[in-house]
Steps between C-alpha positions, in 0.01 A plus 500: 500500500207514730274247680179441291294480818607781713716708274809480736831521328658156434845394366521291180513131576308550831259216563279657769401850587648605832206734576201287445649154465336426166677306248634719214434323176799423278684727723415779276254788557233532232328820474135457429363689210136596493304278263386689205134497422550516134625135493174381667296725262652350179465155646131569568452638164660202317289271707189688415577487124568125518162444684319742261642301208384173637157641569473652148604158355227319705206743526405509130561133504242415765422150442161328514510236756309250282683549181828642610471771219521859508197692381656594182601143431169381592336750248731387228429131576134568470548667168695204364245266632226702326700493180538116529138459569399711186758317287365161614149598437588623155697177441204295602259684268753464199614143581444255238211276592408171322131460423327209655521190282121470514454844337765424228334158440152661479638758247686230296186278503278792374761567226491132397116502492508811271742328276282182474189725439694664213605163342147381520355812349776509227412134417130571479505849332797490254461305187752407252537860368448746797406853413750785548289621804526151653867484444553843647291393817700167525828697498363752758373204713842323470680826604261560801541139611874528473505832702272341764734200541783746530324698774414173690861389474612840653231481763648163606842656564617718788337850495440794706143505656406797292622343178305179605190700531549672164578160332177356643295781349695463167426127492132567551495762226691276263265210562197728445666614169578144381141396583361794299722414207385135508146609511568720195652219323177282557293793348732576214368471151580140375613410154260250337 
């Protein structure tokens, strides 16, 4: 056994070196081995790999300071928001909307006036034995008025805006057709 400080021979169990006076640790001589660089190289490589993994995990995930989202998450969120906006817009356009009561009341009042006009013309024009032409016109007018009432009833319900516009036009056309038929009844040949 040797002194670790000066290399002087020492006996086993000796506490201090006789040459230098330094304490011999544990009473045994330890020979120092040179430190191998491979251990440090492997440790450094392992540390670099861990750091690279952390950086790779964080770099693509750079987060926006305001939103806290990565660029990819932000793009996806914008796409979802655009889809939601489009769906809401389509929903608003197709949502069923109830026509204002004033519009429905006007259409119903116009239909009632047409019905009253028809009854007045029928009383004045038709005698006890109406002609086949008059009978045919009466059936057509009654069917036109029934169809007009059905359209007004549908107009009073919940509709899409497009259907409401279509119904408004259909009601106007049906009123014109009924007025024309009533006028034809007034001019129809009478049975005397």
